N, C-alpha and C positions, 0 to 999 in steps of 0.2 A: 502493500499500501506505499503511496505516496504522501509524504507530511512534509505539506506547507508549512512555515514557521509561522506562528502569531500570536499576536495578542489581544485580548479583551480586558480593557479598563473595566471597572467594577465590579466585573462578573464574580466574582467568584465568591461562592454560597457560604462558605465557612467565614472568611474573613473580610469579606467587602473589598478588598484590592482587585488587581490584575491578575488576569488569568492567563496562565503561558502555555503553549504546547507539550511540554515538557510535564506542565502539572495537571493537563489533560489526559497526557496518557498514562501516569502511573497514577491518578485517582486520587494525588496528593494535593492537600496545601501545603506552601509554604511552611506554613505551623507545624504542620506534622500528623495535619488529622486528616483522614479518609476524605475528600468531598461530598460523601453521603452523610455525613456526619446533622447538618439540619434537620433530614428525613429521616433518622433513624430512630427508630421507635424500640424501647425493651418488650413492649406488649405485644407483638410480632410476634416475636421468637416465643415467648411463655404462653400465648393461646396457641401457636406450634405445635409447643409441644402436650400441650393441655390434649390439644385436639388425636395428639398420636397416642396418647394413654391411655383416653378414654373411650376413641373410638378405630386404632388400629389403621389409621389414614395419615399420611399426608395430606397438606392442603394445599390444593391447587391453585396456580396463578393468578385463576380469577380471587378465589376465596383470598389470597395472601394482599390482594389488592384491597376488599372490602376493608379486612382486618386494619390496614391500613389508614382505610379511612375513617374507622371508627375512632381509633387511636388518636387523631388528630382532634374528635370531637363535631366530625360531618355527617350529617344528614343526607341521607341519597335514595334512590331506589336501585331496586339491584335488578339491573338487565342483563340477561341472560337467558339461553334456551331451556326449554325441558329439561331437567335431569342431569345437572350440573350438580345441587346440593344447595339449593338457597334455600331451602328449608330445615334442610339436616345443620347449614352453617349459623342459621338464625338462633337455630335454639341450643348449640352447642354455644354459642355465644353468650348468649343468657344464662347457662348454667356457668361459665366463665367468671361471668361477673357477676351472675349471685353469690359463689364463693366467695369475692373479694369485697360481697356484705353490701350490693349493687342490689336496685328493684329494679324489675322488671317486667312488662306487661307483652306477651304475647298475643294475638288475636287471629285467629284463623276464621276461616269460611264456614266450615259444618263441623255437626259432631263427631262425624266421623274422624274427620283429619283431626279436631281436639283431643280424643281416643288418642294414635296413632302418636300426634307430639308428646302426649304424657306419658306413657308408655317409652318414648323414646327417651323424653327428661331421665327417666326415674333410670335407665340402662347409662344415661352419663353420671349422674350424680349418685347414685342408689335410692332406693326409698327411704325418704325422713320429712319433716315438716317442712322443707322449703317451697313445696309447689301446692299451689292452691288452682282448684281450676271449678269452671262451672257450665253446665249447658242443660238443655230444657228439657231430656231423658233420664233427667238424674232423679231418685226418690224425693221426698216432700224434703225426708229428715236432712239425707243428704244437703239437698241445696240449701234447707235454715242451717245448716253446719258450715256450708262452704262460706255464705253469704254473712253469717257473722265474724269469720275469720278475715275476709276481703274488709269488711265494715272497718276490726279494730286492727287491721296492720298486719294481721298475722303470719305473713308470706315474705318471701323472696322472687319467685314467679309466679304472675297470674297468666293463667291459659282463660280467654274465655271465647266464645264464636262474636262475629262484631254486632248478632243481636243483641249480647248483653250491655254493649254500650251504648246501645240507647234506652232500654230498658230500665239497666241500675246504676246509670251514670250517678243518680245522686250519694250514694256509698262508696266512691272511687275520687270522687273532685276535690276531695282534698288531700288527697296524695299526688305526689312529686315521683315520677319514675325516672329512674336514669337512661334506660334502653327502652324503646317499645318497636316490638318488630311485629309489624302487620303484613301477613303470606298473603291475604288478597285485598287488595288496596281496592279491589271494585266495590265490595259488599260497603268500605267505609265514603267510599264517595257518592253513593247512592245516596243518603242522605246528608246535605251539606251540613247540618248541624254539628256531624260527626267529626269533622275536621278541624272544627272549634274544639270539641273535648277532648280531641288527640292532642292539642296546641296548651291547653289548658292543665292536661298531666305531664306535659314535658316541664311545664313549670317554665314560658317563656318570660314572665314576670320577672325571676332572678337574675339575678348576674349570670349564672351557672344553671342551663339548663340543661337537660336529656337529649338526646340524642336518637334522631328517628330514620327507621330502614324501612322501605314498603317492598313488595312486587309492583311491575308494570300492572298497566290499566287495560282489558281489553273492551269495555264500553267508554262512553263520553266522559271527561271529565267535568266533576261538576262545576258551581259556580264559584265554591272557596278554593278549590286547587289552587288558584294566583297566591293564595296566603303562603302556600307552604315554598311556594319561589323568592316571596318578599320577606320573608321572617326566618327561614331554615335555609336558603338558598340554593334549593334545586326544585327542579320542574317534573312531574311524572310523564311517562311517555307509556306507551306500548309495545309488545310484543313485536317481533321482526313480520316483514311482510314477504320476505322472499320464499317460493317456493318453489318446487321440483314436480313440474306436473306435465305431462305430455295432453296437447289440448288437439280434438278430431273435431273434424265438424263433417255431419255425416247428413246427405239430403233426403227429404222424411218420406219414410214408404211404410208403408202398414207394420203392425208389429214392433218397431225398433227399439223400444225401452223392453219388450218382455225378452227379445234375442239378445239385448247387451247383460238384462240382470243377470239371465242364465247361465250365458257366456261366463261372466263375470265374476257371478257368485256371492259370496258375503261382502258385507261392507260398505253397501252403496246409497247413494242418495237421490231422489230424483224428483224433479222441479218442472212445474208447472205453470201454467199462465193463469190458471182459474180454478176455483176450488172444485166446478164440475168436471173437470179438464181430471186434475186430481181424485177423484171416486172413480172416474171409468177406469182411469189407469192403475188403480188399487183392486176394482174387481177382476181387472184380466189378470193381474198379480198373482190373487189369490192369498192364501196365506202365509206367501214369501215375504209380506211387506207390513211395514205398520202405515196406517195412514194420520199423519198430524198436521191437523184442521181445527179449526176453533169451532166448528158447528158442530162435529159431530163425533164418536168413534170414543177408544178408551182415553183414559188419562195420560196426558204427555210424558208425568214421569212413568209411566210404567210401558208406555210404548219404549222409550228411551232404554230402559231396565231390561226389558226384553231382546231390545237389539243389541246390547251390550254385551250380554249371556248365549249369541251367539244363539236364540229363538225364534229368528227373522233377521231376513240376509239384510233386506230394505227400510228406508225409510222415504214415505212418499209426503209432498208438502208442495204449499207455493212458494212461488219463488218474490219473496216479497224483501225490498231491500234492509226491513231491520225485523224479517219475522225469524221463528227459532231455528231454522232447521240453515239460514244463512249463516247469523250470527251468534246465536247463541249455544252450539255444539262444540263443544272441544275434546275431542277425544280421534286423535290423530292418527293414533296407532288401529285404533275399528273401524274409522271411516275412513274408505281406499279410492271411493273414486266417485264421481258426478254425472247426472246425466239428465240436460236441458232438452223438456219436450218444448223447442222452442226460444230462440236466441232471446237473453234480457233488453228489453226495449224500453224505453221511454215513449209516449206517448203523447203528444203537445196538444191534443185534440184539433177541432176545427178555429177555434179563437187563435189559440196561441200558433197552430198552424202559419194561419194566414200573418201573423206578426213576425214571426219566424222566416216566412217568402220574402215579404216588404224589408224585411233588415240587410235581403240578400241581393238589394237595387243595382249595386256595384258590376253583381256576377252578372253572368248568360245562362248558368244553370244551378240544380242543385248542387253542393257538395257533394262530392262521392261518396263521405260517410255517414250520409242519412238515405232515409226511402219516404217516399211518396204512396202512400196506398188511402185511399177512399179520400180524400181531399185532406187527411192528417200527417202528419211529420212524424215518422219512428226516428228516434237517436238510441244507438246503442248504448245500455247500461251498462260501460264496463266495470264501474269501479260495483252495483251489485254482483258481478259476473265474478270477480276476482274474490271478492266475501268468500263469496258460497266458494270456489274451488278451494280455498286457501283452510276449508275442512279438512281439506286429502292430504295435507302435505305441510308439515312444519318440522322448522329446523331445532333438533335437540343437542342437547354435549355431544354427541358421540357423533351426527352425524344429520342426514335430513332426510323426510319420510317422503316417499316416493305416492304422488298421486296420479289418476289419470281422469279427465273430463271428456263428456260427449258431447256435443250440440247437435239438436236435431233441427232441421228447420228447411224450407224450402230455399232454394239455390240463390235466389235473387237476394235474399234476408242474409244468409252465412256473406254472400261476398260486402257485404255492407261492414258486417258486424265485423269481420275477420280484418279490414282495413282498419278498422276504428281501433282494433283490438292492439293491432301493430305499432298504433303509437306508442302504446304501454308496453311494448317490446316482447308481445304474447304472440307467435306465431303456430299456425291451426295447419293440422292435417289432412285433406280431405280424403276422405274413404267412403268408401260404402260398408251398409256393415256386414257383410260376409269378406270383408279384406282386413279386417285388424284379428291380430295375433292375439288374441286373447290369452292362451297360454303364456306367451312370453310377458307380456303384461301381468296376470298374477302371479307367477315366479318374482317377478322385477319386483311386484308389490310387497310381500312376504319377505323377500332377502334384506330390503330396506327398513323394515319394521325391527327383524330379527338383531340386527346392526347397531340400530337404534338402543336396544334393550341390552344389549351384553355386550357391547364393545365401549371399553373404558374413555370416558370424557373427553376430550382432542381440543376441548377449545381454549383459548387464552386470550389476556386484554392487550390492544393496542393504540398507543395512540399515535392517533392518525393527521397530519398534521399540513395546513393547506395556508396560502398563502392571504385569502380573503376572505372575511365572513360570509359574506353573500355564499360562496361558493359552499362553503362548512355546511349551511344550514339545508343549501338545497341539496347535498351528499347523503345530509343524516336522511331527509324524508324519503330518499331512495329506498329506506330499510323500515317504513312505517313511523309513526309520529316520536318521534324523539325524545328519548328523558335530558335533561339538561341541569347542568352543576356550573354553577357563576362565581365564579374564583375572581382575584382584583386583578383588571384587565382581560380576563378571558371570559367567554361562553363557552361548555365544552361539551357537545352533543353526542349521547352514547346511543350505540344501535348496536342489535348481534347480527352477524355474517358468519355463515359457513367459516367457520375456524377459527373467530375472534369477534371478542367485544369492541368495538372499535370505540374508542374514545374522540369524536373529530373536534378538531378546533384549528383556529388560524393565528398563523403572526400578526396577521393585519399590514402584509408588507414587507419590508426590509426591517431588520432588529436592530441590526449594526452596521456601522458608517466609519470611515476613517477619523482619526481627533484629528483637531485642527492644532494642537499645539506641541503634539510630543513627534520626534524625529524631525525629517523635512517634509512638511506638508504631511502628516501621518506616519510617515515610514523610515523604521530605523534599517541603520545598516551597522550589521555587526559582524564583521569577519569579514566583508568580502559578500557578507549572503543581506537580504532585504528581508525585513520583519514589518510586515503590517499591520498596523497597532490601532484596533478596533475601539468600539465601545460602543453601549448601547444607545441608539438614536432618541433624544430630547427633540421633541417638535412645538412650534411655534403654534396653541391655537387660534390665532388669527388670520396671518400667512400661511401657513404649513412650512414654512423654512425649516430646514433641519439642522443641529447640532449636535454633539457628543460632550466639549467642554463646559457648557456654559451652564449655569443654574438655572437663570430666567435669560429669556429673548435679546440678543444685546443689543436689537434694532428697535423693540417698541415694552421691552422691560415683563413681557408677560411672563407667567409660569409655565415653563416649559412643562408637557407631557412624556413621562418620562417611558422607556419599554421596558427601565430593565424586572419592576414587577410581571409582565408578563413572562420574562424569559425564565426568573425563578419559581414561577406557575409551570412552566415547560417542562424544568427541570423535576419538580415535585409529583408532575401525573405522568415523567417520564418514570421515576424511581418505583414507583406504582407498579407501572406496565411492567416494564423489564424490556417491554419492546415497544421501538416508534418507526414508525411509515410516515417517511415526510415524502408529502404527494405534491409539491410548488410547481408551479408553470413548468410546461418542460422547453424552457430555453437556458440562456446560459445565465441570465438572474433571477431567476428561477431555480438553477442549480448553486446559485450562491449562497441565496435562501438559505437552502435543505443544508448546504454545507457548514452555515454556520450554526445552525439548529443544530444538527449531527456532531460540531465541536463541541458546543454546550452540553448537550446530555449526553454524551457518548460513554464518561464516564459512571453513570445510572440505569443504562438500557441498551440492549443491541438495535442497532439504528438502519434501517434500509431506504433506500427511494423508489416509489412508485412513480410510474409515467405513465399520462392520458394525456388523449389531443380533444376530447369532449366530455362536456359532465352528465354523462347518462353512468344508469347502474351499471349498466352490461358493459360499460370502457371501466369503469372503478372496478370491478372484481375481475377483470382480465387483468388490472395492472398489480392490482394486488395478487394474484394466482403467479405473474412473473416480474418480482420485484428484482433490484439488484442495487449494486454498492453506490454510495455517490459520485460521480464522476468529476473526482480532483483535475484534470485537466480542464474540464471546460468551465468550471472555480477557477482556474488558474487566469483562464483569460478573460476573466470578467474582473477580476482582480489587478490585471494589466492597464485593461482600459478605464479602470475607476482609479488608478495610482495614476496613469498618464494624462487625464483629465484633470485631477485635483493640482499633478504639481504645474502642467501648464497653467491650470486655469487658477489655481494660485498665485503664481507669479506674476502673469502678466494681467489679473486681475488687481493685484497689490498695485502695478505701477500705473496701469488705469486710475484708479482712486487719486492715488497722489499726484500724478500728471495733471488729471483733471478738475480735481479736489470734489468727486463727487462719488457718496457711497455706493450706491447702489448701480455700478457698472462692474462688468462683468466677460469673459471672453473663453473661451473654450478651442480646441482641437478643429472640433465638427462646426462649430459656430461659426467660426472666422468665414471658411469658402461658401457658404448657405448666405450668408451677407452679403461677400461679396457679389454672388450673383446677381441679387435683387437689384440691389448697387449699378450693377452695369446694366442690367435692363432696363433700370429707371433713366438713364443718361441716353440709352439708344434709342428708347421710347419719346422723348424729346424733339425729336430730329420728327422731320413731317415728308411724306411719298404722297404722290398725286396716282390713284389710280383711275382710268378711264377703262369704262365699260360700254359696248350696246345694248340697249335695252328692246327686246324684239316684243312687241304689241299683240300678243294671241288672247282672243276675247275671254279666254278662263283665268290665265295670268301672264304677267309682264314673266320675260324670259333673260335674265343678265347675262350678258358674256364677257368674259375679258378680250379688252380690244389695243389694238398698238397703235392710234392714233388717237390725235384730240380733234380729229373732224370726220364727216362725212361730207360726200360729192349728194351721192342717194338716199332718199328719205325711205328707203323701200330695201325688203332683201329677201332674197329665196330661200325655203327651207326644204331640203330634201332627205328623203330616208331612205338610208342606204341599206339598211337591213336591220333583222331583229336577232340578239342574239341572246340564246338561254346561257345562263351562266349557274353551277352550284356552288351557293355561298355557303362555308362551314364557318360553326359558331366559333365565340372568343372560349378562352380557354375561362377554368375557375377563378375566384379573385384569389389574390395574394394581399399581403401586408400594402403594398403601396398603388395598387389599383383599387382596391376597394375604398381607401381613404382619397381617391383619385376621384372617385365617381362619388362619392359620398359629396364632395367638398362641390364639383361639378354641377349635378344633376339636384341637391339638396341643400346647399348653400349653410352647408354645415363647417367647422373650423374642422383639422384637423388634432386638436387636445379635444375635443369633445366628442370627433370621429371615432378615436380611440378607447373614447370610455366608454360609448354606448357597443362598442366592439365590445370590451372585457364584459359590460354587464350582459349582454347577451351570450358570451362564453360560458360565464358561471352562474346563467343561470339554466344551463342546461340545453343551451337554443341553437347554438352553433360552435362548431369547432375551433380549435386554437386559433385565434387572429393575429398573432405574432409571427406569420411566415413568409420566406419568399420561395416556396415549393407549391407547383401548382398541381402535385401528384396526385391522383385519387385511390381511398384506397378498397379494399375487396367491401367494406362497409358502405362506402361513400357510391358506390356501383349499386349495392342492395338497395340503398335509399331510391337512387335514382331511375331503378328499373320498376320498382313499386308504385310509382308515381306516373311514370310515362307509360310504362307497358310497351304498346305494342310500339310507339313510336321512339323505344330505348335504342339507344345506340353506345354500345361499349368503349370509353376510350379513358385510355389512365394518363393519360397530358404526361407530367414529368415524369421523370425516374424517380424510386422511391428511394429516402432518404429520413431525417431524424422527423420531418413535418411534413403534413399533408396540406391541401389547399383548403382555402375557408367555405364550409359548406354547410348546410343545416343537420344536424342531427337527427332527424326523422324524416317520412313523405309527408310534412306537412303544409300548405300551403300560406300564406301570409292570413287568411280571412279566416281559416280552419284554425291558425294559431289565438285568434282574436277571441274564437269562441271557446276554446279548450287550455286556456292560461289557467282558470281556475282546478279544470281539474287535471292540471298536470303539477301543481303546486307551485305555479311559478308567480312571482309577486312583482310590484314594481314597472311592468313594462309601459314605456309611454308612445305619443303620436310619433317621434322619431326614432325609437324601437322599431317598431313594425315597417317604417319606410326602407331602414339601413336593412330589417330582415327582407324585408319584400328583392332590394337589390340581391343581394345574395343567394335569394331563393331564386329568382330569376337566372341571373347568370349561372348558377350551378345546374338548375336544370336544362337551362338549354344547352350549357357545354354536353349532355349527355346526350340531346336528341337528335333524331335525323334533322341533314341540314335543311336550309334552304333553298328555294329555285327562284330564281330572279331570271326576269326577261327584261334585257336592256335593249332602248331604240340606238342606235348610232345613226347621227345625222349629220350632214355637211348643210352650214351656210356659205352662201356668197353674197357678197356684198362688195361694193366701189372696188369689183375687180379681184377680192381676196377671194379663200376661201376657209371657213372657220370649221372644225370637229366638234362635237359635243355630244356627249353620250347622258341618257334619259332611263329611269327604273320606272317601266311602264309595269311591270304586274309584281309583286310576290307570293309566292306560293310556300307556303310553311304548316303543316297540318298541326302544330301544337301552337295552335293560336291565344290560350292562357298566358302564355310564356312571351316577352317581349325579348326579341331577338336583339342581339347587342356586335355590334352598334346598331342601334335604331335604322331599320328601312323602309319603306313606303312607297306606293305606288306613284307616281308623278299623273298630273295630266297629261295625255295623249296630244302632241302639238299633230296637225295633220299635214301633211305635205301645202307647200302654194307658198305664196309671196304677203307679207308680210309689212305693217309697219315700221321702222326704226329709228334710234333715235343716240344721240349719247348722252352718256352720262359721267360725270365726276366725280371723285370724294379727294377731299382731302384725310389723310388721317394720319396717326404717329405709324413711325417704320414699325414697330412691333407692340405687340402689347404687353401690357406690364401683368407678372407672374400672377396665377393664384396659389393658394397655399395649394391645388391639387399639382400645378406645375411642378413648384418645389419639390415634393414627395416623390414624383417619377422621374425628377433629375438628380436628384439623390441616389435612386434606385439607380440609376442609367449609370453614374457617376461614380459610382461605387463608396458615397459619406454617408455614414449611420448605418443603421442596420433596423428592421421592422420594427424593433421595440422601442429605436429612441428618435425615428422621422415625428413624429409627434411632439416631443419632448424637444426637441433642436427646435422648432419651431413656433413653440413655448417661448423657450429663454429669448429668444427677439424679440418677441412683444411683449415681455413679463421686463424687460431692461428698455425696454423705449428707443430700440432701434427701428423697429418697422412699423406700421401702422396697417388697416386693410380700410381700405373705400370701396364701396359697390362689388365687394369680392376680389378688388388686385389689392396687391401686397407695393406698398410707399416705403423706401428708408425714408427715417427724420433726418435731419441735420443732426444729431447728436449719433446717430447711426454712421451715417455718412463720413465722421468726423475721425469716429476711433475706428471704423475697418480703413480709412487711409492712413492713419497712424499706425497700426500694425502690420496694414503691408508694405509700410514702407521700411520699417525697422524688425519685424518677425516675422517675415514672409516663410521662412524654413521652418517655421515653428505651426502656421495656420496654413499651410497654402492648400490647394484643392490634392496636388501630387503628392503632397507630405502625409495627408492625412488617408489618403489610400493605400501609402506603405505600412501605415500604422496600424490601418484595417485587418491587411494581410499576414502584418507582426502578430495579431492576435489569434487568426484563423489557424497562423501555424503551432501556436501556443496549442491550442485546443486540439487539433489535429496531434499532438506530440512529434511535431516536425522541427521548433523550435523550443529552445529549453527557458525556461519559465524568467530564470535571475542572470542570464546571459541578456535577454530583451530589456529588463528591468535597467541594468545596467548600460546598457547601450543608450539607453531612454537618456538613463541619470545625467549621464557621461552631454550628451549631445543638449539638455535642455541645461544642465549648471550650464556650460561652455556659452551660449547663446547669451542668455540673460544675466551674466557676471561681466561679461563683455560689454552690455549695452547697461551695466548699472545697476541691477536689478535687484533691489535685499529688502525682502520679504521684513516688518515689522510685526512680531507677534501680537502684540497690543491691540494690532488691528482686527478686525471684521471680515474675513475673507469673503467675496460674493461666490453664491456656489458657480463652480465650474459647469460649461455646458457638456454635453455629449455623452453623459452616462445616465443610468434611470434608475439610481440608487434611493430616489426620490418615489419609485412606487406604491402606492397604496397598495390597502389588500381591499 
């Protein structure tokens, strides 16, 4: 492993001083204490020994994380699949505390579970008087005795069902409990007053209060659930929504339900559209089924008990969104397959359908994922479908049970339903009833359940770090309703996925930057080696400027927002988990953030890197399956860029500030050439030229053509159509960063900085792929999306070569209108009109790039005037089958010019020699000339605006007097540092470092000598008392 020397100021969790590479590697502070000292707790080892002695078991990594949290006095939701030992842990920890003289309250949902818990506690603690319990099936004298002991406080552990909390709260409300373990939080949340009661029993009015540990919730949270967040610092989530289900769609024929349930056997749920249909199905299935409807039949609990005892094979009921069969059954070992007699659909009714259709007035037809029947719009109810299917498959500690789904309906309905399901990454296989491999399915269902029952749990906790809070929240939502923990500076979302309980959080961008005061502009030189000195970023809340060595903003005096609490929280959570996945953006800036995280937390946990180019559940899970180490070479390339920007920027900025006596001045390697282009263009624009045209006055339009004379002798011309030529026009490639920013500015009049922010939002919300890329390559997943949308009009094109990135494209086959309708269903928030406009550009360009080409008919004309012959072409017709997409560049048929004689006149126009640049032009120019990178295009332009070097009028860039003066001064004295050619050379050096072709220290040494020689020759002497302006070109200001 490459070990790049580094120092982090203020970052040692033991002494609060600097943290060096040597200390990180050894895991020891210079004081002689291990770096884990602030997070170590004796209670962890005491409980582990207690657990092994009393139960003969070692605590799992997940249980170790829980005991560390409890040892710090944290309340939380125990997020974990079924079968990892949540209940056993809660009981064992209760016994452990009871023997230390603490008072504990354990709340369980049923009497059966209560009796089992009492027996288990007696196994752990022995039969003594420390435990008292109460339930409704006790004899009268037993109840009286238990109530008496509870009232007098004669116990260490109290076990009751949740019903006791409501009925007998008056006899325990004066008791304060050190630990409350709620094994079924649903039963508590159903009555909002129970939350108040729990908080009272914890003694929240006292300086030291008790700790609450609860399970995840399967039902809706009550109105009082937010109190837990506000008062105890955590939020309750739901179990994981990940499933392992094979989805089959079957075109409806007679007797499908009978065939499927007979061949699949035990473990089925059959869903119908109406109670009448449920009755008919139940009659046909006979004694093999139980009918679960409200209007008739045996009691539901008796039917379910018969099903669990295998006395009946299937349960039949109505597919209602909040029905018992859809949401109320939690028996994944028993429920193995589901049969839908009709795809679940929303029927908008006549009135609702009319409103829906009116809302689509901008489109030519109904969306492809809805259906019109008898004047009513039907929309697939995917949420209810997934809830119902989720009964068959459950993530458990040792694996995941498998489920099978059969949806039976007419072909037209299935087409629409399948299309909508694909938006949620659900893929169907279309089969006939007699084509399904029933024997294989039964075997796989049985095997998955045996593994879940008899295999040792393999799940472990992992800290999953991204750079953006939006991305963290979006990823967490892929796996159900996440639980949440709130730490100083961090929100941590907790979800269960195969193999892991992920604690998802964000760094909120870069967590460190170079020191302003240490070494030479943040870099020490020790024995010929360069050692960057970083420190936690301190950000001004007013203008966003970042510092390292200042306690207050040196410009406005505001208290700075310090990243150090976030760093310490990351260390602590990493220590708790023992395993960390860094999943920051897939570029050099993201790699540097991941590297900084790795360096800070490697003494506490194993660290791996996950990389994904789209924020979708599929991509995230694939990345977790294919983790790698942090790429040190890519990180070094970013460090070289940042250091070189700092050296040039601070040296020259210091000179500019003294020379012109203005503090808000700065420059940098990339800023200089770009400013020069704008200035050169401005002066060229001031020159005037005269264009001459002839105007052919056709009845339908005036046809203007360039002409080479200032006068005409004739007032008439002859137009001759020589031929019509048919051409095939192929589409443009998908977007890269420069081309999308160009079009955003050109067509939407949105600046580069705002455009980049919108692109990042769309990426972090899971709508588009990673937007910082210079590749046009289309991945296999991209081709699948295009084929799904275009169908018969799809022509696969890979475009660019495969590399680290791919093009900018949509992550699902969802057009802009469908996206507007589905944002709530997909859990996406905060999209504005501009977000939809930008998405429309990306979607149209990508789909066009994979569609059949257009056929264009051009007319080739000869125009005779004043003895001259001119030639011109006009587009007569455009034939493109994918009419709902916009062919780019836009091509439209023009009015047909009939051959003949037409009046003609001269037209003269005086104009600037060239047009002023737009932001779009500058981005294209930077890409073409190799200045900057996809991650820095927008930042470079923003810096020029921020420093007052340029302004924008009517979309055109104009240099200010200040900008012209600064550029002239720099180019006259420091052209070797800020010239276009020098910038290209440095960019190549950085690429060479990333690819391992150039050695990191050698490159820095070369840059150091060059900059020092030039600046010393020019008399630059930086005063450390000054506050240097930020250097341009780097992106260390990236926000989360």
